[in-house]
MOPAC internal coordinates of N, CA, C and O (Angstrom, degrees):
PM7 1SCF
backbone

  N    0.0000 0     0.00 0     0.00 0    0    0    0
  C    1.4463 1     0.00 0     0.00 0    1    0    0
  C    1.5503 1   109.47 1     0.00 0    2    1    0
  O    1.2310 1   120.72 1   -43.73 1    3    2    1
  N    1.2931 1   116.22 1   136.27 1    3    2    1
  C    1.4629 1   121.75 1  -177.02 1    5    3    2
  C    1.5426 1   110.63 1   -74.08 1    6    5    3
  O    1.2310 1   121.46 1   -27.53 1    7    6    5
  N    1.3022 1   114.82 1   152.47 1    7    6    5
  C    1.4504 1   121.37 1   178.37 1    9    7    6
  C    1.5362 1   109.02 1   -70.60 1   10    9    7
  O    1.2310 1   119.51 1   -41.42 1   11   10    9
  N    1.3003 1   118.55 1   138.58 1   11   10    9
  C    1.4218 1   122.11 1  -176.53 1   13   11   10
  C    1.5363 1   114.48 1   -66.45 1   14   13   11
  O    1.2310 1   120.36 1   148.13 1   15   14   13
  N    1.3712 1   116.91 1   -31.87 1   15   14   13
  C    1.4400 1   119.82 1  -176.29 1   17   15   14
  C    1.5049 1   115.45 1   -67.26 1   18   17   15
  O    1.2310 1   119.86 1   160.53 1   19   18   17
  N    1.3478 1   117.88 1   -19.47 1   19   18   17
  C    1.4898 1   118.70 1  -178.21 1   21   19   18
  C    1.5419 1   111.18 1   -80.47 1   22   21   19
  O    1.2310 1   120.01 1   173.47 1   23   22   21
  N    1.3424 1   117.58 1    -6.53 1   23   22   21
  C    1.4579 1   121.90 1  -179.82 1   25   23   22
  C    1.5317 1   112.65 1  -106.19 1   26   25   23
  O    1.2310 1   119.55 1  -172.68 1   27   26   25
  N    1.3057 1   118.47 1     7.32 1   27   26   25
  C    1.4498 1   121.22 1  -174.88 1   29   27   26
  C    1.5544 1   108.40 1  -101.20 1   30   29   27
  O    1.2310 1   121.77 1   -48.85 1   31   30   29
  N    1.3181 1   114.21 1   131.15 1   31   30   29
  C    1.4809 1   121.39 1   179.39 1   33   31   30
  C    1.5254 1   108.49 1  -127.96 1   34   33   31
  O    1.2310 1   121.32 1   -21.83 1   35   34   33
  N    1.3335 1   115.08 1   158.17 1   35   34   33
  C    1.4528 1   121.47 1   177.64 1   37   35   34
  C    1.5029 1   108.27 1  -113.24 1   38   37   35
  O    1.2310 1   121.56 1   -39.87 1   39   38   37
  N    1.3464 1   114.63 1   140.13 1   39   38   37
  C    1.4644 1   118.07 1  -179.89 1   41   39   38
  C    1.5300 1   111.17 1  -158.65 1   42   41   39
  O    1.2310 1   120.71 1     5.03 1   43   42   41
  N    1.3415 1   116.24 1  -174.97 1   43   42   41
  C    1.4061 1   122.19 1  -176.06 1   45   43   42
  C    1.5338 1   107.49 1  -123.76 1   46   45   43
  O    1.2310 1   120.40 1   -44.00 1   47   46   45
  N    1.3378 1   116.85 1   136.00 1   47   46   45
  C    1.4530 1   121.11 1  -179.05 1   49   47   46
  C    1.5686 1   107.58 1   -72.55 1   50   49   47
  O    1.2310 1   121.00 1   -52.64 1   51   50   49
  N    1.3090 1   115.69 1   127.36 1   51   50   49
  C    1.4549 1   121.36 1   179.65 1   53   51   50
  C    1.5202 1   113.79 1  -106.11 1   54   53   51
  O    1.2310 1   120.08 1   155.86 1   55   54   53
  N    1.3751 1   117.45 1   -24.14 1   55   54   53
  C    1.4381 1   120.82 1  -176.32 1   57   55   54
  C    1.5366 1   110.18 1  -152.59 1   58   57   55
  O    1.2310 1   120.49 1   -44.24 1   59   58   57
  N    1.3436 1   116.66 1   135.76 1   59   58   57
  C    1.4510 1   120.30 1   174.74 1   61   59   58
  C    1.4953 1   109.03 1   -97.66 1   62   61   59
  O    1.2310 1   120.53 1   -48.38 1   63   62   61
  N    1.2964 1   116.59 1   131.62 1   63   62   61
  C    1.4847 1   123.00 1  -178.93 1   65   63   62
  C    1.5197 1   108.76 1  -115.53 1   66   65   63
  O    1.2310 1   119.31 1   -10.66 1   67   66   65
  N    1.3414 1   118.92 1   169.34 1   67   66   65
  C    1.4744 1   120.36 1   177.83 1   69   67   66
  C    1.5174 1   112.42 1   -65.09 1   70   69   67
  O    1.2310 1   122.12 1   -19.96 1   71   70   69
  N    1.2998 1   113.55 1   160.04 1   71   70   69
  C    1.5181 1   124.12 1   175.23 1   73   71   70
  C    1.5533 1   112.47 1    61.66 1   74   73   71
  O    1.2310 1   120.55 1  -137.09 1   75   74   73
  N    1.3267 1   116.55 1    42.91 1   75   74   73
  C    1.4545 1   122.72 1   177.54 1   77   75   74
  C    1.5156 1   112.66 1    55.72 1   78   77   75
  O    1.2310 1   121.02 1  -137.98 1   79   78   77
  N    1.3335 1   115.65 1    42.02 1   79   78   77
  C    1.4494 1   121.33 1   176.75 1   81   79   78
  C    1.4961 1   109.48 1  -115.04 1   82   81   79
  O    1.2310 1   120.06 1   -27.66 1   83   82   81
  N    1.3249 1   117.49 1   152.34 1   83   82   81
  C    1.4704 1   120.54 1  -174.20 1   85   83   82
  C    1.5062 1   110.65 1  -144.58 1   86   85   83
  O    1.2310 1   119.87 1   -20.17 1   87   86   85
  N    1.3368 1   117.85 1   159.83 1   87   86   85
  C    1.4819 1   124.21 1   168.28 1   89   87   86
  C    1.5081 1   102.45 1  -101.92 1   90   89   87
  O    1.2310 1   121.48 1   -48.59 1   91   90   89
  N    1.3539 1   114.77 1   131.41 1   91   90   89
  C    1.4523 1   122.46 1  -178.15 1   93   91   90
  C    1.5249 1   108.55 1  -123.92 1   94   93   91
  O    1.2310 1   120.48 1   -52.63 1   95   94   93
  N    1.3363 1   116.68 1   127.37 1   95   94   93
  C    1.5100 1   120.21 1   173.72 1   97   95   94
  C    1.4856 1   107.42 1   -94.05 1   98   97   95
  O    1.2310 1   121.16 1   -59.95 1   99   98   97
  N    1.3030 1   115.38 1   120.05 1   99   98   97
  C    1.4772 1   122.08 1  -177.15 1  101   99   98
  C    1.5325 1   109.90 1   -82.56 1  102  101   99
  O    1.2310 1   120.74 1    -7.25 1  103  102  101
  N    1.3101 1   116.18 1   172.75 1  103  102  101
  C    1.4426 1   121.86 1  -178.89 1  105  103  102
  C    1.5253 1   113.95 1   -60.11 1  106  105  103
  O    1.2310 1   119.67 1   149.41 1  107  106  105
  N    1.3246 1   118.24 1   -30.59 1  107  106  105
  C    1.4673 1   121.72 1  -179.26 1  109  107  106
  C    1.5093 1   111.14 1   -89.85 1  110  109  107
  O    1.2310 1   119.26 1  -158.70 1  111  110  109
  N    1.3478 1   119.02 1    21.30 1  111  110  109
  C    1.4556 1   126.44 1   175.27 1  113  111  110
  C    1.5316 1   113.90 1    68.34 1  114  113  111
  O    1.2310 1   119.36 1  -169.68 1  115  114  113
  N    1.3195 1   118.82 1    10.32 1  115  114  113
  C    1.4590 1   118.13 1   174.92 1  117  115  114
  C    1.5677 1   108.91 1   -89.83 1  118  117  115
  O    1.2310 1   120.60 1   -25.64 1  119  118  117
  N    1.2973 1   116.46 1   154.36 1  119  118  117
  C    1.4820 1   119.58 1  -179.93 1  121  119  118
  C    1.5260 1   107.56 1  -111.46 1  122  121  119
  O    1.2310 1   120.98 1   -39.14 1  123  122  121
  N    1.3629 1   115.73 1   140.86 1  123  122  121
  C    1.4614 1   120.72 1   178.34 1  125  123  122
  C    1.5165 1   107.55 1  -130.83 1  126  125  123
  O    1.2310 1   121.63 1   -22.74 1  127  126  125
  N    1.3540 1   114.49 1   157.26 1  127  126  125
  C    1.4515 1   122.81 1   172.98 1  129  127  126
  C    1.5006 1   106.79 1   -91.47 1  130  129  127
  O    1.2310 1   120.37 1   -55.21 1  131  130  129
  N    1.3460 1   116.90 1   124.79 1  131  130  129
  C    1.5003 1   119.74 1  -176.61 1  133  131  130
  C    1.5115 1   109.57 1  -131.50 1  134  133  131
  O    1.2310 1   120.26 1   -29.63 1  135  134  133
  N    1.2890 1   117.10 1   150.37 1  135  134  133
  C    1.4922 1   124.99 1   176.02 1  137  135  134
  C    1.4949 1   108.54 1  -122.43 1  138  137  135
  O    1.2310 1   120.86 1   -19.64 1  139  138  137
  N    1.3653 1   115.96 1   160.36 1  139  138  137
  C    1.4747 1   120.35 1   179.90 1  141  139  138
  C    1.5188 1   110.35 1   -76.27 1  142  141  139
  O    1.2310 1   121.03 1   -39.38 1  143  142  141
  N    1.3087 1   115.64 1   140.62 1  143  142  141
  C    1.4441 1   120.99 1   176.25 1  145  143  142
  C    1.5713 1   110.45 1   -69.55 1  146  145  143
  O    1.2310 1   121.07 1   -17.48 1  147  146  145
  N    1.2944 1   115.56 1   162.52 1  147  146  145
  C    1.4741 1   120.09 1  -176.87 1  149  147  146
  C    1.5067 1   112.93 1   -62.00 1  150  149  147
  O    1.2310 1   119.97 1   140.24 1  151  150  149
  N    1.3386 1   117.66 1   -39.76 1  151  150  149
  C    1.4865 1   120.57 1   178.20 1  153  151  150
  C    1.4970 1   113.49 1   -63.48 1  154  153  151
  O    1.2310 1   120.35 1   143.35 1  155  154  153
  N    1.3451 1   116.93 1   -36.65 1  155  154  153
  C    1.4759 1   120.01 1   179.77 1  157  155  154
  C    1.5264 1   108.62 1   -71.39 1  158  157  155
  O    1.2310 1   119.55 1   144.54 1  159  158  157
  N    1.3437 1   118.46 1   -35.46 1  159  158  157
  C    1.4976 1   118.92 1   175.11 1  161  159  158
  C    1.5303 1   111.28 1   -67.80 1  162  161  159
  O    1.2310 1   121.06 1   137.32 1  163  162  161
  N    1.3588 1   115.58 1   -42.68 1  163  162  161
  C    1.4430 1   120.30 1  -177.36 1  165  163  162
  C    1.5124 1   112.70 1   -61.80 1  166  165  163
  O    1.2310 1   121.04 1   139.28 1  167  166  165
  N    1.3417 1   115.61 1   -40.72 1  167  166  165
  C    1.4763 1   120.25 1  -179.72 1  169  167  166
  C    1.5296 1   112.74 1   -90.90 1  170  169  167
  O    1.2310 1   121.02 1  -173.82 1  171  170  169
  N    1.3370 1   115.65 1     6.18 1  171  170  169
  C    1.4898 1   120.60 1   176.85 1  173  171  170
  C    1.5171 1   114.70 1    54.93 1  174  173  171
  O    1.2310 1   121.29 1  -135.26 1  175  174  173
  N    1.3138 1   115.14 1    44.74 1  175  174  173
  C    1.4816 1   121.72 1   177.66 1  177  175  174
  C    1.5442 1   107.00 1   -81.27 1  178  177  175
  O    1.2310 1   120.37 1   -59.41 1  179  178  177
  N    1.2576 1   116.91 1   120.59 1  179  178  177
  C    1.4584 1   122.57 1  -177.80 1  181  179  178
  C    1.5199 1   111.26 1   -83.93 1  182  181  179
  O    1.2310 1   120.24 1   -39.98 1  183  182  181
  N    1.2828 1   117.15 1   140.02 1  183  182  181
  C    1.4903 1   125.08 1   173.53 1  185  183  182
  C    1.4964 1   108.58 1  -126.40 1  186  185  183
  O    1.2310 1   121.31 1   -51.22 1  187  186  185
  N    1.3413 1   115.10 1   128.78 1  187  186  185
  C    1.4229 1   125.09 1  -176.88 1  189  187  186
  C    1.5205 1   112.51 1  -116.68 1  190  189  187
  O    1.2310 1   119.44 1   -17.09 1  191  190  189
  N    1.3081 1   118.67 1   162.91 1  191  190  189
  C    1.4481 1   122.92 1   175.00 1  193  191  190
  C    1.5226 1   106.66 1   -62.73 1  194  193  191
  O    1.2310 1   120.86 1   -48.39 1  195  194  193
  N    1.3550 1   115.96 1   131.61 1  195  194  193
  C    1.4250 1   120.68 1   178.67 1  197  195  194
  C    1.5424 1   112.85 1   102.57 1  198  197  195
  O    1.2310 1   120.25 1   165.02 1  199  198  197
  N    1.3509 1   117.14 1   -14.98 1  199  198  197
  C    1.4453 1   121.62 1   178.64 1  201  199  198
  C    1.5375 1   111.64 1   -71.14 1  202  201  199
  O    1.2310 1   120.43 1   -37.33 1  203  202  201
  N    1.3094 1   116.79 1   142.67 1  203  202  201
  C    1.4513 1   121.85 1   170.65 1  205  203  202
  C    1.5371 1   110.98 1   -87.72 1  206  205  203
  O    1.2310 1   120.81 1   -50.08 1  207  206  205
  N    1.3261 1   116.06 1   129.92 1  207  206  205
  C    1.4972 1   120.51 1  -172.78 1  209  207  206
  C    1.5510 1   107.83 1  -133.83 1  210  209  207
  O    1.2310 1   122.28 1   -20.22 1  211  210  209
  N    1.3402 1   113.23 1   159.78 1  211  210  209
  C    1.4363 1   121.28 1   168.22 1  213  211  210
  C    1.5174 1   108.61 1  -100.54 1  214  213  211
  O    1.2310 1   121.16 1   -46.67 1  215  214  213
  N    1.3341 1   115.39 1   133.33 1  215  214  213
  C    1.4372 1   120.58 1  -177.70 1  217  215  214
  C    1.5311 1   110.39 1  -120.62 1  218  217  215
  O    1.2310 1   120.84 1   -51.60 1  219  218  217
  N    1.3289 1   116.00 1   128.40 1  219  218  217
  C    1.4509 1   120.55 1   174.89 1  221  219  218
  C    1.5336 1   107.79 1   -90.31 1  222  221  219
  O    1.2310 1   120.79 1   -65.44 1  223  222  221
  N    1.3115 1   116.09 1   114.56 1  223  222  221
  C    1.4598 1   121.18 1  -173.39 1  225  223  222
  C    1.5515 1   110.94 1   -72.89 1  226  225  223
  O    1.2310 1   120.63 1   -34.38 1  227  226  225
  N    1.3233 1   116.39 1   145.62 1  227  226  225
  C    1.4451 1   121.17 1   177.14 1  229  227  226
  C    1.5248 1   109.77 1   -69.79 1  230  229  227
  O    1.2310 1   121.64 1   -36.28 1  231  230  229
  N    1.3407 1   114.47 1   143.72 1  231  230  229
  C    1.4576 1   117.57 1   179.38 1  233  231  230
  C    1.5285 1   111.23 1   -81.23 1  234  233  231
  O    1.2310 1   119.56 1   176.25 1  235  234  233
  N    1.3233 1   118.45 1    -3.75 1  235  234  233
  C    1.4510 1   123.96 1  -177.24 1  237  235  234
  C    1.5481 1   112.77 1   -96.76 1  238  237  235
  O    1.2310 1   120.80 1   161.37 1  239  238  237
  N    1.3041 1   116.08 1   -18.63 1  239  238  237
  C    1.4563 1   119.21 1  -177.82 1  241  239  238
  C    1.5291 1   110.94 1  -173.67 1  242  241  239
  O    1.2310 1   120.47 1   -19.81 1  243  242  241
  N    1.3178 1   116.70 1   160.19 1  243  242  241
  C    1.4367 1   121.11 1  -177.27 1  245  243  242
  C    1.5638 1   111.99 1   -91.02 1  246  245  243
  O    1.2310 1   119.64 1  -179.78 1  247  246  245
  N    1.3177 1   118.29 1     0.22 1  247  246  245
  C    1.4738 1   119.90 1  -175.82 1  249  247  246
  C    1.5129 1   110.92 1   -93.77 1  250  249  247
  O    1.2310 1   117.97 1   171.63 1  251  250  249
  N    1.2727 1   121.46 1    -8.37 1  251  250  249
  C    1.4851 1   122.56 1  -176.87 1  253  251  250
  C    1.5277 1   111.84 1  -128.64 1  254  253  251
  O    1.2310 1   121.73 1   -25.32 1  255  254  253
  N    1.3388 1   114.29 1   154.68 1  255  254  253
  C    1.4508 1   118.45 1   177.65 1  257  255  254
  C    1.5322 1   109.94 1  -162.72 1  258  257  255
  O    1.2310 1   122.73 1    -0.22 1  259  258  257
  N    1.3540 1   112.37 1   179.78 1  259  258  257
  C    1.4833 1   120.04 1  -179.86 1  261  259  258
  C    1.5024 1   108.17 1  -128.60 1  262  261  259
  O    1.2310 1   121.34 1   -51.76 1  263  262  261
  N    1.3359 1   115.04 1   128.24 1  263  262  261
  C    1.4738 1   119.46 1   177.52 1  265  263  262
  C    1.5268 1   108.72 1   -75.72 1  266  265  263
  O    1.2310 1   120.65 1   -59.27 1  267  266  265
  N    1.3206 1   116.37 1   120.73 1  267  266  265
  C    1.4818 1   120.44 1  -176.90 1  269  267  266
  C    1.4851 1   112.03 1  -110.80 1  270  269  267
  O    1.2310 1   118.88 1   163.68 1  271  270  269
  N    1.3541 1   119.75 1   -16.32 1  271  270  269
  C    1.4484 1   119.58 1  -178.33 1  273  271  270
  C    1.4958 1   110.51 1  -157.64 1  274  273  271
  O    1.2310 1   120.81 1   -40.00 1  275  274  273
  N    1.3328 1   116.05 1   140.00 1  275  274  273
  C    1.4718 1   122.12 1   174.20 1  277  275  274
  C    1.5266 1   107.96 1   -99.38 1  278  277  275
  O    1.2310 1   120.53 1   -54.99 1  279  278  277
  N    1.3208 1   116.60 1   125.01 1  279  278  277
  C    1.4544 1   121.68 1  -176.88 1  281  279  278
  C    1.5349 1   111.12 1   -92.42 1  282  281  279
  O    1.2310 1   120.10 1   180.00 1  283  282  281

């Protein structure tokens, strides 16, 4: 099993979409579709356009991820 830290990227939220989904521009200028993690929904942590976030990338593709932390 791969280490979790190699799949985490930092980026900025560029667009808010329905159902707690977002477009995030990563440091390497690529854009990914990301959704809020369950803990962030449970604790009602708000994420707005312009926020810096940590994204855990999907192991199935580079176009999707999960927002795990607001920086």
